[in-house]
N, CA, C and O atoms as CSV, one atom per row, in Angstrom:
chain,resi,resn,atom,element,x,y,z
A,1,MET,N,N,18.837,37.933,62.485
A,1,MET,CA,C,17.714,37.054,63.002
A,1,MET,C,C,16.598,37.035,62.060
A,1,MET,O,O,16.335,38.015,61.362
A,2,ARG,N,N,15.898,35.880,62.020
A,2,ARG,CA,C,14.656,35.721,61.265
A,2,ARG,C,C,13.522,35.889,62.221
A,2,ARG,O,O,13.384,35.085,63.143
A,3,ILE,N,N,12.719,36.871,62.056
A,3,ILE,CA,C,11.588,37.228,62.936
A,3,ILE,C,C,10.232,37.151,62.302
A,3,ILE,O,O,10.039,37.789,61.267
A,4,LEU,N,N,9.264,36.419,62.835
A,4,LEU,CA,C,7.942,36.375,62.330
A,4,LEU,C,C,7.013,37.219,63.203
A,4,LEU,O,O,6.881,36.980,64.404
A,5,ILE,N,N,6.430,38.118,62.636
A,5,ILE,CA,C,5.419,38.899,63.334
A,5,ILE,C,C,4.043,38.490,62.845
A,5,ILE,O,O,3.732,38.624,61.662
A,6,CYS,N,N,3.198,37.978,63.780
A,6,CYS,CA,C,1.840,37.488,63.552
A,6,CYS,C,C,0.894,38.546,64.396
A,6,CYS,O,O,1.236,38.982,65.495
A,7,TYR,N,N,-0.239,38.872,63.793
A,7,TYR,CA,C,-1.024,39.713,64.484
A,7,TYR,C,C,-2.509,39.695,63.997
A,7,TYR,O,O,-2.836,39.481,62.829
A,8,ALA,N,N,-3.324,39.932,64.974
A,8,ALA,CA,C,-4.890,39.908,64.568
A,8,ALA,C,C,-5.225,41.372,64.809
A,8,ALA,O,O,-4.756,42.009,65.752
A,9,SER,N,N,-6.077,41.878,63.890
A,9,SER,CA,C,-6.465,43.316,64.042
A,9,SER,C,C,-7.857,43.430,63.355
A,9,SER,O,O,-8.033,42.986,62.220
A,10,PHE,N,N,-8.825,44.027,64.060
A,10,PHE,CA,C,-10.114,44.375,63.477
A,10,PHE,C,C,-10.211,45.847,63.086
A,10,PHE,O,O,-10.574,46.230,61.974
A,11,SER,N,N,-9.852,46.645,64.107
A,11,SER,CA,C,-10.018,48.130,63.978
A,11,SER,C,C,-8.741,48.717,63.205
A,11,SER,O,O,-8.848,49.816,62.660
A,12,GLY,N,N,-7.581,48.035,63.150
A,12,GLY,CA,C,-6.440,48.556,62.568
A,12,GLY,C,C,-5.382,48.974,63.551
A,12,GLY,O,O,-4.245,49.225,63.150
A,13,ASN,N,N,-5.708,49.059,64.827
A,13,ASN,CA,C,-4.731,49.508,65.841
A,13,ASN,C,C,-3.578,48.470,65.987
A,13,ASN,O,O,-2.423,48.882,66.095
A,14,THR,N,N,-3.853,47.138,65.994
A,14,THR,CA,C,-2.782,46.201,66.195
A,14,THR,C,C,-2.064,46.070,64.920
A,14,THR,O,O,-0.896,45.687,64.981
A,15,LYS,N,N,-2.547,46.310,63.857
A,15,LYS,CA,C,-1.936,46.256,62.578
A,15,LYS,C,C,-0.918,47.431,62.646
A,15,LYS,O,O,0.225,47.209,62.245
A,16,GLU,N,N,-1.219,48.584,63.090
A,16,GLU,CA,C,-0.317,49.740,63.098
A,16,GLU,C,C,0.885,49.418,64.011
A,16,GLU,O,O,2.040,49.736,63.725
A,17,VAL,N,N,0.532,48.777,65.107
A,17,VAL,CA,C,1.707,48.365,66.090
A,17,VAL,C,C,2.584,47.420,65.311
A,17,VAL,O,O,3.805,47.576,65.333
A,18,ALA,N,N,2.011,46.429,64.611
A,18,ALA,CA,C,2.906,45.453,63.927
A,18,ALA,C,C,3.780,46.081,62.855
A,18,ALA,O,O,4.948,45.744,62.659
A,19,GLU,N,N,3.117,47.038,62.162
A,19,GLU,CA,C,3.951,47.792,61.114
A,19,GLU,C,C,5.059,48.641,61.651
A,19,GLU,O,O,6.120,48.743,61.037
A,20,LEU,N,N,4.826,49.282,62.839
A,20,LEU,CA,C,5.941,50.040,63.544
A,20,LEU,C,C,6.991,49.088,63.970
A,20,LEU,O,O,8.174,49.392,63.813
A,21,ILE,N,N,6.637,47.923,64.514
A,21,ILE,CA,C,7.656,46.895,64.853
A,21,ILE,C,C,8.383,46.513,63.704
A,21,ILE,O,O,9.612,46.466,63.761
A,22,GLU,N,N,7.729,46.214,62.592
A,22,GLU,CA,C,8.314,45.582,61.394
A,22,GLU,C,C,9.416,46.870,60.957
A,22,GLU,O,O,10.617,46.647,60.808
A,23,LYS,N,N,8.907,48.008,60.811
A,23,LYS,CA,C,9.795,49.106,60.404
A,23,LYS,C,C,10.984,49.261,61.167
A,23,LYS,O,O,12.047,49.521,60.604
A,24,LYS,N,N,10.898,49.121,62.423
A,24,LYS,CA,C,12.070,49.283,63.376
A,24,LYS,C,C,12.993,48.081,63.262
A,24,LYS,O,O,14.212,48.227,63.356
A,25,LEU,N,N,12.444,46.925,63.068
A,25,LEU,CA,C,13.260,45.701,62.896
A,25,LEU,C,C,14.024,45.751,61.578
A,25,LEU,O,O,15.201,45.393,61.525
A,26,LEU,N,N,13.356,46.194,60.512
A,26,LEU,CA,C,14.100,46.403,59.216
A,26,LEU,C,C,15.132,47.383,59.280
A,26,LEU,O,O,16.156,47.231,58.614
A,27,LYS,N,N,14.960,48.391,60.028
A,27,LYS,CA,C,16.021,49.435,60.233
A,27,LYS,C,C,17.191,48.924,60.972
A,27,LYS,O,O,18.285,49.477,60.866
A,28,GLU,N,N,16.999,47.878,61.725
A,28,GLU,CA,C,17.998,47.225,62.468
A,28,GLU,C,C,18.624,45.907,61.670
A,28,GLU,O,O,19.345,45.064,62.205
A,29,ASN,N,N,18.228,45.904,60.365
A,29,ASN,CA,C,18.672,44.794,59.452
A,29,ASN,C,C,18.330,43.462,59.818
A,29,ASN,O,O,19.109,42.528,59.625
A,30,GLN,N,N,17.113,43.311,60.378
A,30,GLN,CA,C,16.606,42.061,60.643
A,30,GLN,C,C,15.814,41.419,59.526
A,30,GLN,O,O,15.286,42.153,58.691
A,31,ASP,N,N,15.698,40.164,59.449
A,31,ASP,CA,C,14.975,39.488,58.407
A,31,ASP,C,C,13.442,39.328,58.915
A,31,ASP,O,O,13.204,38.497,59.791
A,32,VAL,N,N,12.595,39.974,58.470
A,32,VAL,CA,C,11.190,40.093,59.031
A,32,VAL,C,C,10.113,39.526,58.011
A,32,VAL,O,O,10.042,39.861,56.828
A,33,TYR,N,N,9.352,38.687,58.602
A,33,TYR,CA,C,8.139,38.304,57.834
A,33,TYR,C,C,6.864,38.563,58.526
A,33,TYR,O,O,6.730,38.101,59.659
A,34,VAL,N,N,5.879,39.265,57.971
A,34,VAL,CA,C,4.659,39.655,58.741
A,34,VAL,C,C,3.408,38.820,58.189
A,34,VAL,O,O,3.162,38.686,56.990
A,35,TYR,N,N,2.703,38.313,59.168
A,35,TYR,CA,C,1.468,37.486,58.786
A,35,TYR,C,C,0.267,37.999,59.534
A,35,TYR,O,O,0.308,38.053,60.763
A,36,ARG,N,N,-0.746,38.360,58.898
A,36,ARG,CA,C,-1.984,38.776,59.468
A,36,ARG,C,C,-2.723,37.526,59.812
A,36,ARG,O,O,-3.068,36.775,58.899
A,37,ILE,N,N,-3.012,37.224,61.141
A,37,ILE,CA,C,-3.643,36.034,61.537
A,37,ILE,C,C,-5.067,35.996,60.864
A,37,ILE,O,O,-5.858,36.937,60.918
A,38,GLY,N,N,-5.300,34.810,60.229
A,38,GLY,CA,C,-6.533,34.570,59.605
A,38,GLY,C,C,-6.485,34.813,58.148
A,38,GLY,O,O,-7.513,34.681,57.483
A,39,SER,N,N,-5.392,35.150,57.617
A,39,SER,CA,C,-5.321,35.617,56.131
A,39,SER,C,C,-4.789,34.703,55.190
A,39,SER,O,O,-4.375,35.092,54.098
A,40,GLY,N,N,-4.768,33.292,55.600
A,40,GLY,CA,C,-4.241,32.261,54.862
A,40,GLY,C,C,-3.380,31.295,55.529
A,40,GLY,O,O,-3.412,31.114,56.746
A,41,SER,N,N,-2.615,30.678,54.733
A,41,SER,CA,C,-1.585,29.590,55.286
A,41,SER,C,C,-0.697,30.184,56.342
A,41,SER,O,O,-0.098,31.236,56.118
A,42,ILE,N,N,-0.589,29.537,57.504
A,42,ILE,CA,C,0.205,30.068,58.533
A,42,ILE,C,C,1.692,29.673,58.308
A,42,ILE,O,O,1.988,28.509,58.040
A,43,PRO,N,N,2.589,30.620,58.416
A,43,PRO,CA,C,3.985,30.296,58.292
A,43,PRO,C,C,4.520,29.384,59.376
A,43,PRO,O,O,4.031,29.461,60.503
A,44,ASP,N,N,5.432,28.579,59.127
A,44,ASP,CA,C,5.986,27.666,60.092
A,44,ASP,C,C,6.850,28.388,61.036
A,44,ASP,O,O,7.941,28.784,60.626
A,45,PRO,N,N,6.472,28.621,62.324
A,45,PRO,CA,C,7.195,29.346,63.228
A,45,PRO,C,C,8.714,28.670,63.558
A,45,PRO,O,O,9.618,29.331,64.070
A,46,SER,N,N,8.827,27.442,63.233
A,46,SER,CA,C,10.189,26.770,63.457
A,46,SER,C,C,11.214,27.279,62.366
A,46,SER,O,O,12.389,26.926,62.466
A,47,LEU,N,N,10.845,28.028,61.412
A,47,LEU,CA,C,11.789,28.547,60.411
A,47,LEU,C,C,12.340,29.892,60.783
A,47,LEU,O,O,13.130,30.510,60.069
A,48,PHE,N,N,11.856,30.340,62.009
A,48,PHE,CA,C,12.238,31.702,62.470
A,48,PHE,C,C,12.910,31.516,63.830
A,48,PHE,O,O,12.689,30.536,64.542
A,49,ASP,N,N,13.773,32.544,64.164
A,49,ASP,CA,C,14.479,32.558,65.471
A,49,ASP,C,C,13.477,33.132,66.600
A,49,ASP,O,O,13.494,32.771,67.777
A,50,VAL,N,N,12.621,34.066,66.055
A,50,VAL,CA,C,11.818,34.725,67.044
A,50,VAL,C,C,10.370,34.924,66.463
A,50,VAL,O,O,10.201,35.259,65.291
A,51,MET,N,N,9.334,34.703,67.338
A,51,MET,CA,C,7.985,34.927,66.860
A,51,MET,C,C,7.441,36.026,67.830
A,51,MET,O,O,7.587,35.996,69.052
A,52,MET,N,N,6.782,37.017,67.113
A,52,MET,CA,C,6.131,38.036,67.990
A,52,MET,C,C,4.658,37.953,67.526
A,52,MET,O,O,4.324,37.945,66.341
A,53,ILE,N,N,3.826,37.894,68.562
A,53,ILE,CA,C,2.350,37.797,68.268
A,53,ILE,C,C,1.595,39.005,68.853
A,53,ILE,O,O,1.828,39.397,69.997
A,54,GLY,N,N,0.742,39.553,68.098
A,54,GLY,CA,C,-0.003,40.810,68.532
A,54,GLY,C,C,-1.464,40.487,68.440
A,54,GLY,O,O,-1.916,39.837,67.498
A,55,SER,N,N,-2.153,40.916,69.362
A,55,SER,CA,C,-3.727,40.774,69.476
A,55,SER,C,C,-4.299,41.963,70.194
A,55,SER,O,O,-3.666,42.626,71.015
A,56,PHE,N,N,-5.582,42.195,69.817
A,56,PHE,CA,C,-6.333,43.103,70.591
A,56,PHE,C,C,-7.097,42.340,71.684
A,56,PHE,O,O,-7.143,41.110,71.667
A,57,THR,N,N,-7.662,43.032,72.581
A,57,THR,CA,C,-8.343,42.388,73.732
A,57,THR,C,C,-9.885,42.517,73.442
A,57,THR,O,O,-10.423,43.614,73.292
A,58,TRP,N,N,-10.520,41.388,73.376
A,58,TRP,CA,C,-11.969,41.332,73.016
A,58,TRP,C,C,-12.880,41.262,74.277
A,58,TRP,O,O,-12.510,40.677,75.295
A,59,GLY,N,N,-14.007,41.840,74.176
A,59,GLY,CA,C,-14.991,41.628,75.282
A,59,GLY,C,C,-14.361,42.086,76.576
A,59,GLY,O,O,-13.686,43.114,76.616
A,60,LYS,N,N,-14.582,41.315,77.652
A,60,LYS,CA,C,-14.133,41.525,78.990
A,60,LYS,C,C,-12.867,40.916,79.189
A,60,LYS,O,O,-12.818,40.034,80.046
A,61,GLY,N,N,-11.733,41.239,78.509
A,61,GLY,CA,C,-10.444,40.721,78.717
A,61,GLY,C,C,-10.192,39.403,77.962
A,61,GLY,O,O,-9.265,38.667,78.300
A,62,SER,N,N,-10.939,39.130,77.034
A,62,SER,CA,C,-10.757,37.864,76.108
A,62,SER,C,C,-9.810,37.972,75.007
A,62,SER,O,O,-9.581,39.015,74.394
A,63,THR,N,N,-9.261,36.816,74.785
A,63,THR,CA,C,-8.431,36.669,73.587
A,63,THR,C,C,-9.345,36.350,72.385
A,63,THR,O,O,-10.145,35.417,72.458
A,64,PRO,N,N,-9.239,37.081,71.325
A,64,PRO,CA,C,-10.125,36.731,70.210
A,64,PRO,C,C,-10.028,35.282,69.689
A,64,PRO,O,O,-8.942,34.702,69.705
A,65,GLU,N,N,-11.096,34.716,69.249
A,65,GLU,CA,C,-11.213,33.357,68.722
A,65,GLU,C,C,-10.187,33.187,67.620
A,65,GLU,O,O,-9.507,32.161,67.616
A,66,VAL,N,N,-10.025,34.078,66.718
A,66,VAL,CA,C,-9.069,33.970,65.588
A,66,VAL,C,C,-7.682,33.820,66.067
A,66,VAL,O,O,-6.866,33.196,65.389
A,67,VAL,N,N,-7.369,34.357,67.199
A,67,VAL,CA,C,-6.003,34.147,67.809
A,67,VAL,C,C,-5.876,32.816,68.415
A,67,VAL,O,O,-4.894,32.092,68.248
A,68,LYS,N,N,-6.961,32.501,69.164
A,68,LYS,CA,C,-6.963,31.030,69.734
A,68,LYS,C,C,-6.886,29.969,68.653
A,68,LYS,O,O,-6.184,28.973,68.832
A,69,ASP,N,N,-7.578,30.143,67.543
A,69,ASP,CA,C,-7.499,29.196,66.448
A,69,ASP,C,C,-6.079,29.114,65.873
A,69,ASP,O,O,-5.541,28.051,65.564
A,70,PHE,N,N,-5.498,30.370,65.750
A,70,PHE,CA,C,-4.073,30.403,65.207
A,70,PHE,C,C,-3.169,29.593,66.152
A,70,PHE,O,O,-2.337,28.825,65.670
A,71,ILE,N,N,-3.292,29.726,67.368
A,71,ILE,CA,C,-2.434,28.988,68.394
A,71,ILE,C,C,-2.618,27.476,68.288
A,71,ILE,O,O,-1.683,26.677,68.340
A,72,TYR,N,N,-3.875,27.159,68.140
A,72,TYR,CA,C,-4.286,25.709,68.033
A,72,TYR,C,C,-3.607,25.098,66.698
A,72,TYR,O,O,-3.043,24.005,66.665
A,73,GLU,N,N,-3.746,25.937,65.653
A,73,GLU,CA,C,-3.221,25.371,64.257
A,73,GLU,C,C,-1.775,25.160,64.360
A,73,GLU,O,O,-1.264,24.161,63.853
A,74,ILE,N,N,-1.009,26.134,65.052
A,74,ILE,CA,C,0.404,26.018,65.176
A,74,ILE,C,C,0.780,24.639,65.822
A,74,ILE,O,O,1.674,23.922,65.373
A,75,GLY,N,N,0.041,24.345,66.881
A,75,GLY,CA,C,0.186,23.010,67.419
A,75,GLY,C,C,1.353,22.809,68.498
A,75,GLY,O,O,1.505,21.722,69.056
A,76,TYR,N,N,2.170,23.917,68.760
A,76,TYR,CA,C,3.160,23.817,69.690
A,76,TYR,C,C,3.553,25.153,70.152
A,76,TYR,O,O,3.047,26.133,69.606
A,77,LYS,N,N,4.405,25.292,71.102
A,77,LYS,CA,C,4.895,26.668,71.630
A,77,LYS,C,C,6.307,26.942,71.206
A,77,LYS,O,O,7.255,26.418,71.791
A,78,PRO,N,N,6.445,27.725,70.234
A,78,PRO,CA,C,7.814,28.043,69.859
A,78,PRO,C,C,8.593,28.671,71.112
A,78,PRO,O,O,7.999,29.358,71.944
A,79,PRO,N,N,9.898,28.402,71.188
A,79,PRO,CA,C,10.625,28.723,72.350
A,79,PRO,C,C,10.864,30.257,72.628
A,79,PRO,O,O,11.039,30.645,73.783
A,80,THR,N,N,10.870,31.064,71.629
A,80,THR,CA,C,11.142,32.450,71.714
A,80,THR,C,C,10.053,33.335,71.101
A,80,THR,O,O,10.062,33.724,69.933
A,81,VAL,N,N,9.046,33.631,72.081
A,81,VAL,CA,C,7.842,34.321,71.696
A,81,VAL,C,C,7.771,35.678,72.543
A,81,VAL,O,O,8.009,35.709,73.750
A,82,PHE,N,N,7.408,36.821,71.763
A,82,PHE,CA,C,7.130,38.092,72.440
A,82,PHE,C,C,5.763,38.499,71.976
A,82,PHE,O,O,5.334,38.218,70.857
A,83,VAL,N,N,5.070,39.198,72.916
A,83,VAL,CA,C,3.600,39.559,72.820
A,83,VAL,C,C,3.439,41.078,72.797
A,83,VAL,O,O,4.066,41.767,73.603
A,84,PHE,N,N,2.642,41.601,71.925
A,84,PHE,CA,C,2.154,42.974,71.978
A,84,PHE,C,C,0.683,42.971,71.702
A,84,PHE,O,O,0.132,42.126,70.995
A,85,GLY,N,N,0.046,44.021,72.334
A,85,GLY,CA,C,-1.383,44.133,72.269
A,85,GLY,C,C,-1.883,45.451,72.290
A,85,GLY,O,O,-1.195,46.385,72.702
A,86,THR,N,N,-3.202,45.610,71.813
A,86,THR,CA,C,-3.861,46.843,71.939
A,86,THR,C,C,-5.094,46.629,72.817
A,86,THR,O,O,-5.548,45.499,72.996
A,87,GLY,N,N,-5.629,47.717,73.359
A,87,GLY,CA,C,-6.789,47.587,74.144
A,87,GLY,C,C,-7.321,49.029,74.364
A,87,GLY,O,O,-6.901,50.013,73.755
A,88,ASP,N,N,-8.269,49.037,75.282
A,88,ASP,CA,C,-8.928,50.267,75.670
A,88,ASP,C,C,-9.358,50.231,77.087
A,88,ASP,O,O,-10.192,49.418,77.487
A,89,THR,N,N,-8.797,51.100,77.836
A,89,THR,CA,C,-9.077,51.094,79.385
A,89,THR,C,C,-10.547,51.423,79.654
A,89,THR,O,O,-11.030,51.150,80.753
A,90,GLN,N,N,-11.239,51.970,78.744
A,90,GLN,CA,C,-12.684,52.245,79.078
A,90,GLN,C,C,-13.541,50.974,79.186
A,90,GLN,O,O,-14.615,50.980,79.787
A,91,PHE,N,N,-13.012,49.839,78.559
A,91,PHE,CA,C,-13.688,48.521,78.771
A,91,PHE,C,C,-13.018,47.659,79.702
A,91,PHE,O,O,-12.215,46.812,79.312
A,92,GLY,N,N,-13.295,47.823,80.876
A,92,GLY,CA,C,-12.767,47.114,82.094
A,92,GLY,C,C,-11.692,47.578,82.780
A,92,GLY,O,O,-11.139,46.911,83.655
A,93,GLY,N,N,-11.293,48.853,82.401
A,93,GLY,CA,C,-10.332,49.524,83.336
A,93,GLY,C,C,-8.905,48.922,83.234
A,93,GLY,O,O,-8.631,48.161,82.306
A,94,ASP,N,N,-8.042,49.244,84.135
A,94,ASP,CA,C,-6.687,48.733,84.175
A,94,ASP,C,C,-6.587,47.227,84.325
A,94,ASP,O,O,-5.674,46.590,83.801
A,95,LEU,N,N,-7.518,46.688,85.031
A,95,LEU,CA,C,-7.491,45.248,85.264
A,95,LEU,C,C,-7.527,44.418,83.999
A,95,LEU,O,O,-6.789,43.442,83.867
A,96,LEU,N,N,-8.384,44.803,83.069
A,96,LEU,CA,C,-8.534,44.048,81.811
A,96,LEU,C,C,-7.733,44.717,80.579
A,96,LEU,O,O,-7.728,44.196,79.464
A,97,PHE,N,N,-7.156,45.743,80.835
A,97,PHE,CA,C,-6.473,46.420,79.720
A,97,PHE,C,C,-5.423,45.606,79.042
A,97,PHE,O,O,-4.425,45.236,79.660
A,98,CYS,N,N,-5.621,45.322,77.799
A,98,CYS,CA,C,-4.737,44.424,77.004
A,98,CYS,C,C,-4.475,43.028,77.673
A,98,CYS,O,O,-3.417,42.401,77.628
A,99,HIS,N,N,-5.639,42.660,78.302
A,99,HIS,CA,C,-5.493,41.226,79.021
A,99,HIS,C,C,-5.229,40.041,78.046
A,99,HIS,O,O,-4.800,38.977,78.494
A,100,ALA,N,N,-5.476,40.207,76.740
A,100,ALA,CA,C,-5.223,39.218,75.826
A,100,ALA,C,C,-3.686,39.076,75.659
A,100,ALA,O,O,-3.156,37.983,75.457
A,101,ALA,N,N,-3.021,40.211,75.753
A,101,ALA,CA,C,-1.599,40.218,75.565
A,101,ALA,C,C,-0.919,39.469,76.728
A,101,ALA,O,O,-0.070,38.587,76.595
A,102,VAL,N,N,-1.462,39.994,78.006
A,102,VAL,CA,C,-0.914,39.345,79.177
A,102,VAL,C,C,-1.116,37.995,79.279
A,102,VAL,O,O,-0.196,37.291,79.697
A,103,LYS,N,N,-2.291,37.461,78.928
A,103,LYS,CA,C,-2.618,35.958,78.788
A,103,LYS,C,C,-1.802,35.196,77.822
A,103,LYS,O,O,-1.469,34.036,78.069
A,104,LEU,N,N,-1.437,35.853,76.638
A,104,LEU,CA,C,-0.636,35.242,75.687
A,104,LEU,C,C,0.848,35.101,76.023
A,104,LEU,O,O,1.527,34.136,75.673
A,105,ALA,N,N,1.329,36.219,76.783
A,105,ALA,CA,C,2.705,36.229,77.284
A,105,ALA,C,C,2.792,35.122,78.284
A,105,ALA,O,O,3.729,34.328,78.195
A,106,LYS,N,N,1.912,35.000,79.214
A,106,LYS,CA,C,1.900,33.956,80.161
A,106,LYS,C,C,1.892,32.469,79.479
A,106,LYS,O,O,2.721,31.617,79.797
A,107,PHE,N,N,0.960,32.270,78.597
A,107,PHE,CA,C,0.780,31.058,77.846
A,107,PHE,C,C,2.121,30.667,77.201
A,107,PHE,O,O,2.560,29.521,77.299
A,108,TYR,N,N,2.769,31.658,76.530
A,108,TYR,CA,C,4.038,31.229,75.855
A,108,TYR,C,C,5.252,31.313,76.799
A,108,TYR,O,O,6.372,31.018,76.381
A,109,GLN,N,N,5.048,31.697,78.024
A,109,GLN,CA,C,6.087,31.905,78.943
A,109,GLN,C,C,7.112,32.815,78.410
A,109,GLN,O,O,8.306,32.559,78.566
A,110,SER,N,N,6.694,33.896,77.769
A,110,SER,CA,C,7.600,35.018,77.215
A,110,SER,C,C,8.519,35.513,78.261
A,110,SER,O,O,8.133,35.737,79.408
A,111,SER,N,N,9.751,35.685,77.859
A,111,SER,CA,C,10.795,36.107,78.833
A,111,SER,C,C,10.843,37.608,78.803
A,111,SER,O,O,11.732,38.178,79.436
A,112,TYR,N,N,9.984,38.271,78.139
A,112,TYR,CA,C,9.968,39.779,78.169
A,112,TYR,C,C,8.581,40.318,78.266
A,112,TYR,O,O,7.646,39.719,77.734
A,113,LYS,N,N,8.425,41.370,78.891
A,113,LYS,CA,C,7.025,41.845,79.331
A,113,LYS,C,C,6.232,42.213,78.070
A,113,LYS,O,O,6.831,42.734,77.130
A,114,PRO,N,N,4.974,41.979,78.007
A,114,PRO,CA,C,4.211,42.235,76.784
A,114,PRO,C,C,4.060,43.799,76.718
A,114,PRO,O,O,4.007,44.528,77.709
A,115,LEU,N,N,3.998,44.210,75.413
A,115,LEU,CA,C,3.799,45.542,75.126
A,115,LEU,C,C,2.262,45.950,75.076
A,115,LEU,O,O,1.540,45.336,74.290
A,116,LYS,N,N,1.738,46.928,75.855
A,116,LYS,CA,C,0.366,47.152,75.960
A,116,LYS,C,C,0.108,48.686,75.383
A,116,LYS,O,O,0.563,49.698,75.916
A,117,ILE,N,N,-0.568,48.664,74.395
A,117,ILE,CA,C,-0.934,50.076,73.702
A,117,ILE,C,C,-2.363,50.433,73.825
A,117,ILE,O,O,-3.220,49.586,73.574
A,118,GLU,N,N,-2.690,51.681,74.211
A,118,GLU,CA,C,-3.969,52.219,74.363
A,118,GLU,C,C,-4.497,52.499,72.986
A,118,GLU,O,O,-4.015,53.470,72.401
A,119,GLN,N,N,-5.359,51.833,72.426
A,119,GLN,CA,C,-5.969,52.010,71.129
A,119,GLN,C,C,-4.981,52.068,69.995
A,119,GLN,O,O,-4.472,51.028,69.577
A,120,SER,N,N,-4.686,53.263,69.472
A,120,SER,CA,C,-3.642,53.418,68.409
A,120,SER,C,C,-2.379,53.775,68.904
A,120,SER,O,O,-2.286,54.497,69.897
A,121,PRO,N,N,-1.245,53.275,68.217
A,121,PRO,CA,C,0.093,53.646,68.658
A,121,PRO,C,C,0.586,54.928,68.209
A,121,PRO,O,O,1.805,55.101,68.216
A,122,ARG,N,N,-0.239,55.920,67.790
A,122,ARG,CA,C,0.142,57.292,67.408
A,122,ARG,C,C,0.642,58.028,68.493
A,122,ARG,O,O,0.471,57.657,69.654
A,123,GLY,N,N,1.296,59.128,68.162
A,123,GLY,CA,C,1.785,60.112,69.162
A,123,GLY,C,C,2.847,59.559,70.097
A,123,GLY,O,O,3.795,58.905,69.662
A,124,ALA,N,N,2.682,59.824,71.364
A,124,ALA,CA,C,3.672,59.321,72.303
A,124,ALA,C,C,3.821,57.749,72.480
A,124,ALA,O,O,4.820,57.190,72.933
A,125,GLN,N,N,2.745,57.179,72.080
A,125,GLN,CA,C,2.742,55.609,72.227
A,125,GLN,C,C,3.609,55.073,70.996
A,125,GLN,O,O,4.007,53.911,71.073
A,126,GLU,N,N,3.902,55.760,69.972
A,126,GLU,CA,C,4.742,55.369,68.931
A,126,GLU,C,C,6.202,54.993,69.485
A,126,GLU,O,O,6.838,53.985,69.177
A,127,GLU,N,N,6.585,55.972,70.332
A,127,GLU,CA,C,7.915,55.819,70.962
A,127,GLU,C,C,7.876,54.596,71.952
A,127,GLU,O,O,8.910,53.941,72.091
A,128,LYS,N,N,6.816,54.275,72.600
A,128,LYS,CA,C,6.667,53.146,73.448
A,128,LYS,C,C,6.836,51.872,72.635
A,128,LYS,O,O,7.410,50.902,73.129
A,129,VAL,N,N,6.339,51.854,71.373
A,129,VAL,CA,C,6.531,50.675,70.471
A,129,VAL,C,C,7.927,50.504,70.124
A,129,VAL,O,O,8.474,49.411,70.269
A,130,ILE,N,N,8.572,51.578,69.648
A,130,ILE,CA,C,9.965,51.576,69.211
A,130,ILE,C,C,10.866,51.009,70.403
A,130,ILE,O,O,11.698,50.117,70.241
A,131,SER,N,N,10.609,51.614,71.570
A,131,SER,CA,C,11.500,51.309,72.814
A,131,SER,C,C,11.213,49.719,73.123
A,131,SER,O,O,12.178,48.983,73.328
A,132,TRP,N,N,10.009,49.252,73.149
A,132,TRP,CA,C,9.749,47.916,73.414
A,132,TRP,C,C,10.462,47.032,72.375
A,132,TRP,O,O,11.043,45.991,72.685
A,133,THR,N,N,10.382,47.513,71.123
A,133,THR,CA,C,10.986,46.618,70.051
A,133,THR,C,C,12.551,46.573,70.197
A,133,THR,O,O,13.195,45.546,69.982
A,134,GLU,N,N,13.109,47.770,70.582
A,134,GLU,CA,C,14.562,47.802,70.887
A,134,GLU,C,C,14.957,46.795,72.087
A,134,GLU,O,O,15.955,46.075,72.081
A,135,GLY,N,N,14.017,46.872,73.095
A,135,GLY,CA,C,14.222,45.949,74.209
A,135,GLY,C,C,14.218,44.602,73.972
A,135,GLY,O,O,15.051,43.863,74.496
A,136,VAL,N,N,13.235,44.150,73.124
A,136,VAL,CA,C,12.996,42.783,72.771
A,136,VAL,C,C,14.306,42.404,71.835
A,136,VAL,O,O,14.875,41.324,71.995
A,137,LEU,N,N,14.688,43.235,70.976
A,137,LEU,CA,C,15.861,42.905,70.140
A,137,LEU,C,C,17.173,42.643,70.908
A,137,LEU,O,O,17.927,41.708,70.637
A,138,THR,N,N,17.388,43.561,71.905
A,138,THR,CA,C,18.500,43.400,72.772
A,138,THR,C,C,18.390,42.050,73.516
A,138,THR,O,O,19.331,41.259,73.576
A,139,HIS,N,N,17.230,41.847,74.056
A,139,HIS,CA,C,16.913,40.641,74.913
A,139,HIS,C,C,17.191,39.367,74.053
A,139,HIS,O,O,17.814,38.406,74.503
A,140,CYS,N,N,16.700,39.423,72.820
A,140,CYS,CA,C,16.940,38.240,71.892
A,140,CYS,C,C,18.354,38.031,71.593
A,140,CYS,O,O,18.840,36.902,71.667
A,141,MET,N,N,19.084,39.111,71.240
A,141,MET,CA,C,20.532,38.968,70.986
A,141,MET,C,C,21.193,38.219,72.170
A,141,MET,O,O,21.928,37.250,71.984
A,142,ASN,N,N,20.906,38.697,73.357
A,142,ASN,CA,C,21.635,38.106,74.489
A,142,ASN,C,C,21.100,36.619,74.748
A,142,ASN,O,O,21.870,35.743,75.141
A,143,TYR,N,N,19.846,36.396,74.527
A,143,TYR,CA,C,19.234,35.039,74.656
A,143,TYR,C,C,19.842,34.038,73.664
A,143,TYR,O,O,20.212,32.917,74.015
A,144,LEU,N,N,19.926,34.499,72.406
A,144,LEU,CA,C,20.436,33.616,71.426
A,144,LEU,C,C,21.901,33.358,71.438
A,144,LEU,O,O,22.396,32.404,70.836
A,145,LYS,N,N,22.599,34.227,72.138
A,145,LYS,CA,C,24.105,33.948,72.276
A,145,LYS,C,C,24.386,32.908,73.273
A,145,LYS,O,O,25.497,32.378,73.315
A,146,LYS,N,N,23.399,32.573,74.110
A,146,LYS,CA,C,23.678,31.535,75.178
A,146,LYS,C,C,23.718,30.154,74.581
A,146,LYS,O,O,23.933,29.177,75.299
């Protein structure tokens, strides 16, 4: 599969998640391209089988403007999108935790639950990223066989 991983990161947490996902996918012999949102020309999602999009949650549950601009510039909703996000429960509690990821998954009608990581994916959360990536990969394999 050709997989596009797009992410926005200010503190580096979402970047770390994207890197863990990329590492796992490469171990599984997938063709992976990583794009940091806002870093230049946007790759054409139609050239990929799957798009993964990662975002931190801004303010009180908001999706960052740079991510909204990215979505607008793409101009359409790719059919197979999976979402991951980072957040901090101290800003809004469980209700707003990784709310940008939840909203993006709903917007793209993602067929797999979004990954939500508290701040950095280090420690026990690293396994959570790997497990989610394995689940998405299995889900994609089954979906693309249809």
